[in-house]
PDB file of N, CA, C and O in Angstrom:
ATOM      1  N   MET A   1      10.800 -17.316  -7.619  1.00  0.00           N
ATOM      2  CA  MET A   1      11.836 -17.488  -8.308  1.00  0.00           C
ATOM      3  C   MET A   1      12.744 -17.338  -6.680  1.00  0.00           C
ATOM      4  O   MET A   1      12.800 -16.511  -5.769  1.00  0.00           O
ATOM      5  N   SER A   2      13.415 -18.793  -7.032  1.00  0.00           N
ATOM      6  CA  SER A   2      14.309 -19.455  -6.036  1.00  0.00           C
ATOM      7  C   SER A   2      15.506 -19.853  -6.997  1.00  0.00           C
ATOM      8  O   SER A   2      15.618 -20.243  -8.159  1.00  0.00           O
ATOM      9  N   PHE A   3      16.298 -19.576  -5.989  1.00  0.00           N
ATOM     10  CA  PHE A   3      18.269 -19.881  -6.753  1.00  0.00           C
ATOM     11  C   PHE A   3      18.550 -20.163  -5.308  1.00  0.00           C
ATOM     12  O   PHE A   3      18.054 -19.659  -4.301  1.00  0.00           O
ATOM     13  N   VAL A   4      19.503 -21.126  -5.454  1.00  0.00           N
ATOM     14  CA  VAL A   4      20.068 -21.912  -4.534  1.00  0.00           C
ATOM     15  C   VAL A   4      21.478 -21.592  -4.479  1.00  0.00           C
ATOM     16  O   VAL A   4      21.876 -21.322  -5.612  1.00  0.00           O
ATOM     17  N   PHE A   5      22.447 -21.511  -3.549  1.00  0.00           N
ATOM     18  CA  PHE A   5      23.627 -21.324  -3.525  1.00  0.00           C
ATOM     19  C   PHE A   5      23.961 -22.670  -1.944  1.00  0.00           C
ATOM     20  O   PHE A   5      23.502 -22.724  -0.803  1.00  0.00           O
ATOM     21  N   GLY A   6      24.899 -23.484  -2.666  1.00  0.00           N
ATOM     22  CA  GLY A   6      25.301 -24.455  -1.388  1.00  0.00           C
ATOM     23  C   GLY A   6      23.737 -24.717  -0.293  1.00  0.00           C
ATOM     24  O   GLY A   6      22.663 -24.944  -0.851  1.00  0.00           O
ATOM     25  N   PRO A   7      23.798 -24.670   0.688  1.00  0.00           N
ATOM     26  CA  PRO A   7      22.435 -24.916   1.371  1.00  0.00           C
ATOM     27  C   PRO A   7      21.457 -24.205   1.341  1.00  0.00           C
ATOM     28  O   PRO A   7      20.273 -24.352   1.643  1.00  0.00           O
ATOM     29  N   PHE A   8      22.202 -23.220   0.851  1.00  0.00           N
ATOM     30  CA  PHE A   8      21.261 -22.207   2.032  1.00  0.00           C
ATOM     31  C   PHE A   8      19.932 -21.570   0.034  1.00  0.00           C
ATOM     32  O   PHE A   8      20.213 -21.638  -1.162  1.00  0.00           O
ATOM     33  N   PHE A   9      18.769 -21.112   0.711  1.00  0.00           N
ATOM     34  CA  PHE A   9      17.887 -20.746  -0.832  1.00  0.00           C
ATOM     35  C   PHE A   9      17.787 -19.059  -0.598  1.00  0.00           C
ATOM     36  O   PHE A   9      17.726 -18.539   0.516  1.00  0.00           O
ATOM     37  N   ILE A  10      17.785 -18.496  -1.580  1.00  0.00           N
ATOM     38  CA  ILE A  10      17.395 -17.280  -1.460  1.00  0.00           C
ATOM     39  C   ILE A  10      15.792 -17.123  -3.011  1.00  0.00           C
ATOM     40  O   ILE A  10      15.461 -17.405  -4.163  1.00  0.00           O
ATOM     41  N   THR A  11      15.465 -16.563  -1.927  1.00  0.00           N
ATOM     42  CA  THR A  11      14.145 -16.295  -3.094  1.00  0.00           C
ATOM     43  C   THR A  11      14.094 -14.821  -3.431  1.00  0.00           C
ATOM     44  O   THR A  11      14.675 -13.905  -2.850  1.00  0.00           O
ATOM     45  N   LYS A  12      13.383 -14.772  -4.358  1.00  0.00           N
ATOM     46  CA  LYS A  12      13.255 -13.079  -5.017  1.00  0.00           C
ATOM     47  C   LYS A  12      11.312 -12.705  -4.236  1.00  0.00           C
ATOM     48  O   LYS A  12      10.295 -13.286  -4.616  1.00  0.00           O
ATOM     49  N   CYS A  13      11.372 -11.754  -3.285  1.00  0.00           N
ATOM     50  CA  CYS A  13      10.149 -11.887  -2.621  1.00  0.00           C
ATOM     51  C   CYS A  13       9.871 -10.449  -3.403  1.00  0.00           C
ATOM     52  O   CYS A  13      10.723  -9.588  -3.620  1.00  0.00           O
ATOM     53  N   LEU A  14       8.405 -10.401  -3.789  1.00  0.00           N
ATOM     54  CA  LEU A  14       7.726  -9.360  -4.110  1.00  0.00           C
ATOM     55  C   LEU A  14       7.354  -8.192  -3.148  1.00  0.00           C
ATOM     56  O   LEU A  14       6.771  -8.963  -2.386  1.00  0.00           O
ATOM     57  N   VAL A  15       7.231  -7.237  -2.665  1.00  0.00           N
ATOM     58  CA  VAL A  15       6.717  -6.480  -1.788  1.00  0.00           C
ATOM     59  C   VAL A  15       6.095  -5.387  -2.275  1.00  0.00           C
ATOM     60  O   VAL A  15       6.690  -4.405  -2.720  1.00  0.00           O
ATOM     61  N   LEU A  16       4.972  -5.507  -2.214  1.00  0.00           N
ATOM     62  CA  LEU A  16       3.887  -3.862  -2.820  1.00  0.00           C
ATOM     63  C   LEU A  16       3.352  -3.703  -1.748  1.00  0.00           C
ATOM     64  O   LEU A  16       2.758  -4.470  -0.990  1.00  0.00           O
ATOM     65  N   PHE A  17       3.769  -1.893  -1.697  1.00  0.00           N
ATOM     66  CA  PHE A  17       3.404  -0.736  -1.121  1.00  0.00           C
ATOM     67  C   PHE A  17       2.524  -0.126  -1.428  1.00  0.00           C
ATOM     68  O   PHE A  17       2.126  -0.794  -2.383  1.00  0.00           O
ATOM     69  N   VAL A  18       1.773   0.804  -1.336  1.00  0.00           N
ATOM     70  CA  VAL A  18       1.018   1.972  -1.966  1.00  0.00           C
ATOM     71  C   VAL A  18       1.856   3.189  -1.441  1.00  0.00           C
ATOM     72  O   VAL A  18       2.133   3.157  -0.242  1.00  0.00           O
ATOM     73  N   ILE A  19       2.288   4.232  -2.160  1.00  0.00           N
ATOM     74  CA  ILE A  19       2.899   5.401  -2.025  1.00  0.00           C
ATOM     75  C   ILE A  19       2.322   6.343  -1.260  1.00  0.00           C
ATOM     76  O   ILE A  19       1.322   5.633  -1.157  1.00  0.00           O
ATOM     77  N   ILE A  20       2.044   7.264  -0.647  1.00  0.00           N
ATOM     78  CA  ILE A  20       1.315   7.905  -0.235  1.00  0.00           C
ATOM     79  C   ILE A  20       1.932   9.127  -0.121  1.00  0.00           C
ATOM     80  O   ILE A  20       2.555   9.262   0.932  1.00  0.00           O
ATOM     81  N   GLY A  21       1.955  10.214  -1.003  1.00  0.00           N
ATOM     82  CA  GLY A  21       2.782  11.480  -0.808  1.00  0.00           C
ATOM     83  C   GLY A  21       3.605  11.669  -2.105  1.00  0.00           C
ATOM     84  O   GLY A  21       3.243  11.402  -3.251  1.00  0.00           O
ATOM     85  N   LYS A  22       5.035  12.291  -1.604  1.00  0.00           N
ATOM     86  CA  LYS A  22       5.794  12.013  -2.276  1.00  0.00           C
ATOM     87  C   LYS A  22       7.058  11.920  -1.535  1.00  0.00           C
ATOM     88  O   LYS A  22       7.402  12.607  -0.573  1.00  0.00           O
ATOM     89  N   ILE A  23       7.445  11.353  -1.884  1.00  0.00           N
ATOM     90  CA  ILE A  23       8.499  10.966  -1.337  1.00  0.00           C
ATOM     91  C   ILE A  23      10.478  11.564  -2.276  1.00  0.00           C
ATOM     92  O   ILE A  23      10.789  11.285  -3.434  1.00  0.00           O
ATOM     93  N   GLY A  24      10.938  11.977  -1.754  1.00  0.00           N
ATOM     94  CA  GLY A  24      12.399  13.046  -2.160  1.00  0.00           C
ATOM     95  C   GLY A  24      13.195  12.039  -2.743  1.00  0.00           C
ATOM     96  O   GLY A  24      12.881  10.857  -2.889  1.00  0.00           O
ATOM     97  N   LYS A  25      14.428  12.687  -3.121  1.00  0.00           N
ATOM     98  CA  LYS A  25      15.316  11.367  -3.140  1.00  0.00           C
ATOM     99  C   LYS A  25      16.153  10.451  -2.459  1.00  0.00           C
ATOM    100  O   LYS A  25      16.590   9.313  -2.633  1.00  0.00           O
ATOM    101  N   ASN A  26      16.257  11.902  -1.115  1.00  0.00           N
ATOM    102  CA  ASN A  26      17.454  11.574  -0.446  1.00  0.00           C
ATOM    103  C   ASN A  26      16.462  11.557   1.356  1.00  0.00           C
ATOM    104  O   ASN A  26      16.842  11.612   2.526  1.00  0.00           O
ATOM    105  N   GLU A  27      15.110  11.453   0.681  1.00  0.00           N
ATOM    106  CA  GLU A  27      14.335  11.408   2.393  1.00  0.00           C
ATOM    107  C   GLU A  27      13.804   9.923   2.553  1.00  0.00           C
ATOM    108  O   GLU A  27      13.329   9.064   1.812  1.00  0.00           O
ATOM    109  N   LYS A  28      14.166  10.072   4.071  1.00  0.00           N
ATOM    110  CA  LYS A  28      13.466   8.841   4.642  1.00  0.00           C
ATOM    111  C   LYS A  28      12.144   8.567   4.530  1.00  0.00           C
ATOM    112  O   LYS A  28      11.269   9.422   4.394  1.00  0.00           O
ATOM    113  N   SER A  29      11.980   7.411   4.582  1.00  0.00           N
ATOM    114  CA  SER A  29      10.301   6.881   4.318  1.00  0.00           C
ATOM    115  C   SER A  29      10.150   6.005   5.209  1.00  0.00           C
ATOM    116  O   SER A  29      11.103   5.302   5.543  1.00  0.00           O
ATOM    117  N   VAL A  30       8.642   5.842   5.900  1.00  0.00           N
ATOM    118  CA  VAL A  30       8.554   5.039   6.542  1.00  0.00           C
ATOM    119  C   VAL A  30       7.531   3.865   6.163  1.00  0.00           C
ATOM    120  O   VAL A  30       6.467   4.167   5.624  1.00  0.00           O
ATOM    121  N   ASN A  31       7.816   2.651   6.414  1.00  0.00           N
ATOM    122  CA  ASN A  31       6.462   1.826   6.319  1.00  0.00           C
ATOM    123  C   ASN A  31       5.328   1.275   7.369  1.00  0.00           C
ATOM    124  O   ASN A  31       5.494   1.009   8.559  1.00  0.00           O
ATOM    125  N   PHE A  32       4.495   1.208   6.829  1.00  0.00           N
ATOM    126  CA  PHE A  32       3.182   0.961   7.652  1.00  0.00           C
ATOM    127  C   PHE A  32       1.975   0.240   7.111  1.00  0.00           C
ATOM    128  O   PHE A  32       1.526   0.385   5.974  1.00  0.00           O
ATOM    129  N   GLU A  33       1.591  -0.398   7.865  1.00  0.00           N
ATOM    130  CA  GLU A  33       0.221  -1.303   8.287  1.00  0.00           C
ATOM    131  C   GLU A  33      -1.404  -0.510   8.142  1.00  0.00           C
ATOM    132  O   GLU A  33      -1.720   0.129   9.146  1.00  0.00           O
ATOM    133  N   LEU A  34      -2.011  -0.511   7.454  1.00  0.00           N
ATOM    134  CA  LEU A  34      -3.562  -0.368   7.513  1.00  0.00           C
ATOM    135  C   LEU A  34      -4.075  -1.038   7.278  1.00  0.00           C
ATOM    136  O   LEU A  34      -4.039  -1.760   6.282  1.00  0.00           O
ATOM    137  N   GLU A  35      -5.087  -1.004   8.598  1.00  0.00           N
ATOM    138  CA  GLU A  35      -6.689  -2.384   8.342  1.00  0.00           C
ATOM    139  C   GLU A  35      -7.296  -1.279   7.347  1.00  0.00           C
ATOM    140  O   GLU A  35      -7.396  -0.066   7.529  1.00  0.00           O
ATOM    141  N   LEU A  36      -7.793  -2.315   5.880  1.00  0.00           N
ATOM    142  CA  LEU A  36      -7.864  -1.545   4.763  1.00  0.00           C
ATOM    143  C   LEU A  36      -9.379  -2.581   4.766  1.00  0.00           C
ATOM    144  O   LEU A  36      -9.369  -3.677   5.327  1.00  0.00           O
ATOM    145  N   HIS A  37     -10.632  -2.033   4.054  1.00  0.00           N
ATOM    146  CA  HIS A  37     -11.151  -2.860   3.831  1.00  0.00           C
ATOM    147  C   HIS A  37     -12.214  -1.872   2.298  1.00  0.00           C
ATOM    148  O   HIS A  37     -12.166  -0.769   1.753  1.00  0.00           O
ATOM    149  N   CYS A  38     -12.882  -2.888   2.212  1.00  0.00           N
ATOM    150  CA  CYS A  38     -13.365  -2.603   0.722  1.00  0.00           C
ATOM    151  C   CYS A  38     -14.364  -1.253   0.619  1.00  0.00           C
ATOM    152  O   CYS A  38     -14.871  -1.274   1.741  1.00  0.00           O
ATOM    153  N   ALA A  39     -14.690  -0.597   0.228  1.00  0.00           N
ATOM    154  CA  ALA A  39     -15.698   0.513   0.366  1.00  0.00           C
ATOM    155  C   ALA A  39     -16.772  -0.210  -0.526  1.00  0.00           C
ATOM    156  O   ALA A  39     -17.238   0.926  -0.443  1.00  0.00           O
ATOM    157  N   ASN A  40     -17.469  -0.809  -1.147  1.00  0.00           N
ATOM    158  CA  ASN A  40     -18.276  -1.725  -1.617  1.00  0.00           C
ATOM    159  C   ASN A  40     -18.058  -3.269  -1.569  1.00  0.00           C
ATOM    160  O   ASN A  40     -18.256  -3.759  -2.681  1.00  0.00           O
ATOM    161  N   CYS A  41     -17.834  -3.861  -0.955  1.00  0.00           N
ATOM    162  CA  CYS A  41     -17.593  -5.273  -0.529  1.00  0.00           C
ATOM    163  C   CYS A  41     -17.681  -5.556   0.570  1.00  0.00           C
ATOM    164  O   CYS A  41     -18.340  -6.481   1.047  1.00  0.00           O
ATOM    165  N   LYS A  42     -16.624  -4.323   1.438  1.00  0.00           N
ATOM    166  CA  LYS A  42     -16.200  -4.938   2.836  1.00  0.00           C
ATOM    167  C   LYS A  42     -15.245  -5.654   3.171  1.00  0.00           C
ATOM    168  O   LYS A  42     -14.906  -5.802   4.345  1.00  0.00           O
ATOM    169  N   LYS A  43     -14.613  -6.260   2.071  1.00  0.00           N
ATOM    170  CA  LYS A  43     -13.644  -7.473   2.610  1.00  0.00           C
ATOM    171  C   LYS A  43     -12.094  -6.762   2.547  1.00  0.00           C
ATOM    172  O   LYS A  43     -11.664  -5.820   1.882  1.00  0.00           O
ATOM    173  N   LYS A  44     -11.492  -7.617   3.508  1.00  0.00           N
ATOM    174  CA  LYS A  44     -10.357  -6.514   4.106  1.00  0.00           C
ATOM    175  C   LYS A  44      -9.033  -6.855   3.311  1.00  0.00           C
ATOM    176  O   LYS A  44      -8.575  -7.927   2.913  1.00  0.00           O
ATOM    177  N   VAL A  45      -8.897  -6.456   3.284  1.00  0.00           N
ATOM    178  CA  VAL A  45      -7.089  -5.872   2.001  1.00  0.00           C
ATOM    179  C   VAL A  45      -6.490  -6.218   2.465  1.00  0.00           C
ATOM    180  O   VAL A  45      -6.900  -6.693   3.524  1.00  0.00           O
ATOM    181  N   PRO A  46      -5.268  -6.320   2.243  1.00  0.00           N
ATOM    182  CA  PRO A  46      -3.113  -5.846   2.578  1.00  0.00           C
ATOM    183  C   PRO A  46      -3.473  -4.614   3.051  1.00  0.00           C
ATOM    184  O   PRO A  46      -4.517  -3.990   2.860  1.00  0.00           O
ATOM    185  N   GLY A  47      -2.643  -4.368   3.594  1.00  0.00           N
ATOM    186  CA  GLY A  47      -2.716  -2.301   3.644  1.00  0.00           C
ATOM    187  C   GLY A  47      -1.107  -2.059   3.974  1.00  0.00           C
ATOM    188  O   GLY A  47      -0.807  -1.891   5.156  1.00  0.00           O
ATOM    189  N   GLY A  48      -0.267  -2.040   3.163  1.00  0.00           N
ATOM    190  CA  GLY A  48       0.804  -1.874   3.417  1.00  0.00           C
ATOM    191  C   GLY A  48       1.244  -0.121   2.389  1.00  0.00           C
ATOM    192  O   GLY A  48       1.465   0.142   1.207  1.00  0.00           O
ATOM    193  N   MET A  49       1.200   0.412   3.249  1.00  0.00           N
ATOM    194  CA  MET A  49       1.626   1.555   3.237  1.00  0.00           C
ATOM    195  C   MET A  49       3.447   1.907   3.544  1.00  0.00           C
ATOM    196  O   MET A  49       4.272   1.552   4.385  1.00  0.00           O
ATOM    197  N   LYS A  50       3.440   3.105   1.904  1.00  0.00           N
ATOM    198  CA  LYS A  50       4.491   4.072   2.064  1.00  0.00           C
ATOM    199  C   LYS A  50       4.773   5.305   1.858  1.00  0.00           C
ATOM    200  O   LYS A  50       4.517   5.776   0.750  1.00  0.00           O
ATOM    201  N   CYS A  51       5.546   6.368   3.178  1.00  0.00           N
ATOM    202  CA  CYS A  51       5.653   7.266   2.558  1.00  0.00           C
ATOM    203  C   CYS A  51       6.735   8.034   3.399  1.00  0.00           C
ATOM    204  O   CYS A  51       7.353   7.376   4.235  1.00  0.00           O
ATOM    205  N   SER A  52       6.940   8.999   3.292  1.00  0.00           N
ATOM    206  CA  SER A  52       8.061  10.701   3.370  1.00  0.00           C
ATOM    207  C   SER A  52       7.665  10.103   5.175  1.00  0.00           C
ATOM    208  O   SER A  52       6.620   9.573   5.554  1.00  0.00           O
ATOM    209  N   LYS A  53       8.996  10.453   6.052  1.00  0.00           N
ATOM    210  CA  LYS A  53       8.955  10.560   7.272  1.00  0.00           C
ATOM    211  C   LYS A  53       8.261  12.150   7.779  1.00  0.00           C
ATOM    212  O   LYS A  53       7.681  12.351   8.846  1.00  0.00           O
ATOM    213  N   LYS A  54       8.419  12.786   7.092  1.00  0.00           N
ATOM    214  CA  LYS A  54       8.512  14.362   7.340  1.00  0.00           C
ATOM    215  C   LYS A  54       6.655  14.159   6.805  1.00  0.00           C
ATOM    216  O   LYS A  54       5.963  14.824   7.576  1.00  0.00           O
ATOM    217  N   PHE A  55       6.285  13.847   6.343  1.00  0.00           N
ATOM    218  CA  PHE A  55       4.681  13.522   6.138  1.00  0.00           C
ATOM    219  C   PHE A  55       3.973  12.923   6.953  1.00  0.00           C
ATOM    220  O   PHE A  55       3.004  13.250   7.638  1.00  0.00           O
ATOM    221  N   TYR A  56       4.592  11.940   6.806  1.00  0.00           N
ATOM    222  CA  TYR A  56       3.970  11.081   8.554  1.00  0.00           C
ATOM    223  C   TYR A  56       3.482  11.678   9.519  1.00  0.00           C
ATOM    224  O   TYR A  56       2.372  11.467  10.007  1.00  0.00           O
ATOM    225  N   GLU A  57       4.366  12.553   9.903  1.00  0.00           N
ATOM    226  CA  GLU A  57       4.050  12.869  11.260  1.00  0.00           C
ATOM    227  C   GLU A  57       3.096  14.466  11.326  1.00  0.00           C
ATOM    228  O   GLU A  57       3.128  15.358  12.174  1.00  0.00           O
ATOM    229  N   SER A  58       2.268  14.333  10.021  1.00  0.00           N
ATOM    230  CA  SER A  58       1.801  15.835   9.669  1.00  0.00           C
ATOM    231  C   SER A  58       0.274  15.604   9.568  1.00  0.00           C
ATOM    232  O   SER A  58      -0.206  14.623   9.000  1.00  0.00           O
ATOM    233  N   LYS A  59      -0.547  16.700  10.233  1.00  0.00           N
ATOM    234  CA  LYS A  59      -2.195  16.683   9.873  1.00  0.00           C
ATOM    235  C   LYS A  59      -2.615  16.481   8.948  1.00  0.00           C
ATOM    236  O   LYS A  59      -3.767  16.048   8.942  1.00  0.00           O
ATOM    237  N   SER A  60      -1.878  16.693   7.621  1.00  0.00           N
ATOM    238  CA  SER A  60      -2.121  16.380   6.269  1.00  0.00           C
ATOM    239  C   SER A  60      -2.847  15.125   6.326  1.00  0.00           C
ATOM    240  O   SER A  60      -4.031  14.793   6.261  1.00  0.00           O
ATOM    241  N   PHE A  61      -1.306  14.323   6.524  1.00  0.00           N
ATOM    242  CA  PHE A  61      -1.183  12.872   6.760  1.00  0.00           C
ATOM    243  C   PHE A  61      -2.661  12.314   7.012  1.00  0.00           C
ATOM    244  O   PHE A  61      -3.460  11.941   6.153  1.00  0.00           O
ATOM    245  N   GLU A  62      -2.763  12.335   7.852  1.00  0.00           N
ATOM    246  CA  GLU A  62      -4.320  11.875   8.893  1.00  0.00           C
ATOM    247  C   GLU A  62      -5.878  12.319   7.868  1.00  0.00           C
ATOM    248  O   GLU A  62      -6.890  11.667   8.124  1.00  0.00           O
ATOM    249  N   LYS A  63      -5.941  13.184   6.997  1.00  0.00           N
ATOM    250  CA  LYS A  63      -6.617  13.801   6.494  1.00  0.00           C
ATOM    251  C   LYS A  63      -6.338  12.677   5.483  1.00  0.00           C
ATOM    252  O   LYS A  63      -7.212  11.856   5.204  1.00  0.00           O
ATOM    253  N   LYS A  64      -5.483  12.658   5.102  1.00  0.00           N
ATOM    254  CA  LYS A  64      -5.591  11.477   3.227  1.00  0.00           C
ATOM    255  C   LYS A  64      -5.794  10.514   3.695  1.00  0.00           C
ATOM    256  O   LYS A  64      -6.480   9.746   3.020  1.00  0.00           O
ATOM    257  N   ILE A  65      -5.274   9.974   5.227  1.00  0.00           N
ATOM    258  CA  ILE A  65      -5.665   8.172   5.386  1.00  0.00           C
ATOM    259  C   ILE A  65      -7.064   8.171   5.531  1.00  0.00           C
ATOM    260  O   ILE A  65      -7.642   7.104   5.328  1.00  0.00           O
ATOM    261  N   ILE A  66      -7.693   9.124   5.832  1.00  0.00           N
ATOM    262  CA  ILE A  66      -9.091   8.604   6.326  1.00  0.00           C
ATOM    263  C   ILE A  66      -9.934   8.844   4.731  1.00  0.00           C
ATOM    264  O   ILE A  66     -10.794   8.085   4.286  1.00  0.00           O
ATOM    265  N   GLU A  67      -9.419  10.095   4.059  1.00  0.00           N
ATOM    266  CA  GLU A  67      -9.795  10.000   2.614  1.00  0.00           C
ATOM    267  C   GLU A  67      -9.770   8.425   1.502  1.00  0.00           C
ATOM    268  O   GLU A  67     -10.502   8.057   0.583  1.00  0.00           O
ATOM    269  N   PHE A  68      -8.844   7.973   2.001  1.00  0.00           N
ATOM    270  CA  PHE A  68      -7.694   7.079   0.994  1.00  0.00           C
ATOM    271  C   PHE A  68      -8.736   5.991   1.676  1.00  0.00           C
ATOM    272  O   PHE A  68      -9.736   5.771   0.992  1.00  0.00           O
ATOM    273  N   LYS A  69      -8.655   5.400   2.721  1.00  0.00           N
ATOM    274  CA  LYS A  69      -9.975   4.982   3.683  1.00  0.00           C
ATOM    275  C   LYS A  69     -11.349   4.561   3.074  1.00  0.00           C
ATOM    276  O   LYS A  69     -11.778   3.547   2.521  1.00  0.00           O
ATOM    277  N   LYS A  70     -11.934   5.978   3.470  1.00  0.00           N
ATOM    278  CA  LYS A  70     -13.305   6.192   2.394  1.00  0.00           C
ATOM    279  C   LYS A  70     -13.819   5.564   0.952  1.00  0.00           C
ATOM    280  O   LYS A  70     -14.893   5.216   0.460  1.00  0.00           O
ATOM    281  N   ASN A  71     -12.565   5.616   0.601  1.00  0.00           N
ATOM    282  CA  ASN A  71     -12.504   5.420  -1.240  1.00  0.00           C
ATOM    283  C   ASN A  71     -12.067   4.629  -1.752  1.00  0.00           C
ATOM    284  O   ASN A  71     -12.283   4.630  -2.964  1.00  0.00           O
ATOM    285  N   TYR A  72     -10.853   3.024  -0.963  1.00  0.00           N
ATOM    286  CA  TYR A  72     -10.214   2.357  -1.409  1.00  0.00           C
ATOM    287  C   TYR A  72     -10.837   1.536  -1.780  1.00  0.00           C
ATOM    288  O   TYR A  72     -11.793   1.476  -1.007  1.00  0.00           O
ATOM    289  N   LEU A  73     -10.957   0.569  -2.755  1.00  0.00           N
ATOM    290  CA  LEU A  73     -11.247  -0.812  -3.652  1.00  0.00           C
ATOM    291  C   LEU A  73     -11.001  -1.869  -4.129  1.00  0.00           C
ATOM    292  O   LEU A  73     -10.662  -1.927  -5.311  1.00  0.00           O
ATOM    293  N   CYS A  74     -11.112  -3.148  -3.251  1.00  0.00           N
ATOM    294  CA  CYS A  74     -10.451  -3.976  -4.012  1.00  0.00           C
ATOM    295  C   CYS A  74     -10.112  -4.024  -5.645  1.00  0.00           C
ATOM    296  O   CYS A  74     -10.299  -3.206  -6.546  1.00  0.00           O
ATOM    297  N   GLY A  75      -9.748  -4.856  -5.624  1.00  0.00           N
ATOM    298  CA  GLY A  75      -8.808  -5.486  -7.117  1.00  0.00           C
ATOM    299  C   GLY A  75     -10.503  -5.792  -8.303  1.00  0.00           C
ATOM    300  O   GLY A  75     -10.839  -5.441  -9.434  1.00  0.00           O
ATOM    301  N   VAL A  76     -11.096  -6.584  -7.233  1.00  0.00           N
ATOM    302  CA  VAL A  76     -12.220  -7.215  -8.379  1.00  0.00           C
ATOM    303  C   VAL A  76     -13.687  -6.219  -7.983  1.00  0.00           C
ATOM    304  O   VAL A  76     -14.682  -6.453  -8.669  1.00  0.00           O
ATOM    305  N   CYS A  77     -13.773  -5.344  -7.103  1.00  0.00           N
ATOM    306  CA  CYS A  77     -14.390  -3.881  -7.572  1.00  0.00           C
ATOM    307  C   CYS A  77     -14.360  -3.451  -7.881  1.00  0.00           C
ATOM    308  O   CYS A  77     -15.303  -2.941  -8.485  1.00  0.00           O
ATOM    309  N   ARG A  78     -12.658  -2.907  -7.871  1.00  0.00           N
ATOM    310  CA  ARG A  78     -12.199  -1.911  -9.102  1.00  0.00           C
ATOM    311  C   ARG A  78     -12.437  -2.575 -10.791  1.00  0.00           C
ATOM    312  O   ARG A  78     -12.539  -1.835 -11.769  1.00  0.00           O
ATOM    313  N   ASP A  79     -12.482  -3.717 -10.848  1.00  0.00           N
ATOM    314  CA  ASP A  79     -12.240  -4.042 -11.507  1.00  0.00           C
ATOM    315  C   ASP A  79     -13.499  -3.921 -12.610  1.00  0.00           C
ATOM    316  O   ASP A  79     -13.610  -3.471 -13.751  1.00  0.00           O
ATOM    317  N   LYS A  80     -14.378  -4.565 -11.650  1.00  0.00           N
ATOM    318  CA  LYS A  80     -16.279  -4.313 -12.137  1.00  0.00           C
ATOM    319  C   LYS A  80     -16.400  -3.162 -12.537  1.00  0.00           C
ATOM    320  O   LYS A  80     -17.187  -3.015 -13.471  1.00  0.00           O
ATOM    321  N   LYS A  81     -15.564  -1.712 -11.911  1.00  0.00           N
ATOM    322  CA  LYS A  81     -16.527  -0.529 -12.369  1.00  0.00           C
ATOM    323  C   LYS A  81     -16.022   0.047 -13.399  1.00  0.00           C
ATOM    324  O   LYS A  81     -16.599   0.809 -14.175  1.00  0.00           O
ATOM    325  N   ARG A  82     -14.481  -0.457 -13.433  1.00  0.00           N
ATOM    326  CA  ARG A  82     -13.961  -0.448 -14.851  1.00  0.00           C
ATOM    327  C   ARG A  82     -14.126  -0.470 -16.086  1.00  0.00           C
ATOM    328  O   ARG A  82     -13.746   0.291 -16.976  1.00  0.00           O
ATOM    329  N   THR A  83     -15.056  -1.918 -16.091  1.00  0.00           N
ATOM    330  CA  THR A  83     -15.458  -2.611 -17.323  1.00  0.00           C
ATOM    331  C   THR A  83     -16.706  -2.409 -17.248  1.00  0.00           C
ATOM    332  O   THR A  83     -17.474  -2.834 -18.111  1.00  0.00           O
ATOM    333  N   ASN A  84     -17.069  -1.780 -16.282  1.00  0.00           N
ATOM    334  CA  ASN A  84     -18.983  -1.475 -16.433  1.00  0.00           C
ATOM    335  C   ASN A  84     -18.984   0.183 -17.020  1.00  0.00           C
ATOM    336  O   ASN A  84     -20.004   0.869 -16.950  1.00  0.00           O
ATOM    337  N   LYS A  85     -17.913   0.612 -17.500  1.00  0.00           N
ATOM    338  CA  LYS A  85     -17.921   2.029 -17.613  1.00  0.00           C
ATOM    339  C   LYS A  85     -18.806   2.669 -19.017  1.00  0.00           C
ATOM    340  O   LYS A  85     -18.871   3.884 -19.204  1.00  0.00           O
TER     341      LYS A  85
END
C-alpha cells in the first residue's frame, strides 16, 4: 500500500521478526539477523530476530539460538508436517 503526498511516496512496510524470550513493556530490544536454514529441506530462509537487551547478553540466549536453528522448519515443510498429522 502506498500513499502519495506531493512528490514523496510513503510505503507501508511489513517487517517480520521472530521474538525470542520475553520483552518487557519498557525494556529495550535488539534486532539481529541469523543465518537460518530449514532443518528438513536445507533451504535458506530469512532470519530476522528480536529479543530483549538483557537476554541477548546471556548464556541461555546462546543455548536457545542453537536449539532454534536445529528445529526450524520453512513454511512449506511446516505445512507438510501439519497436514500429514
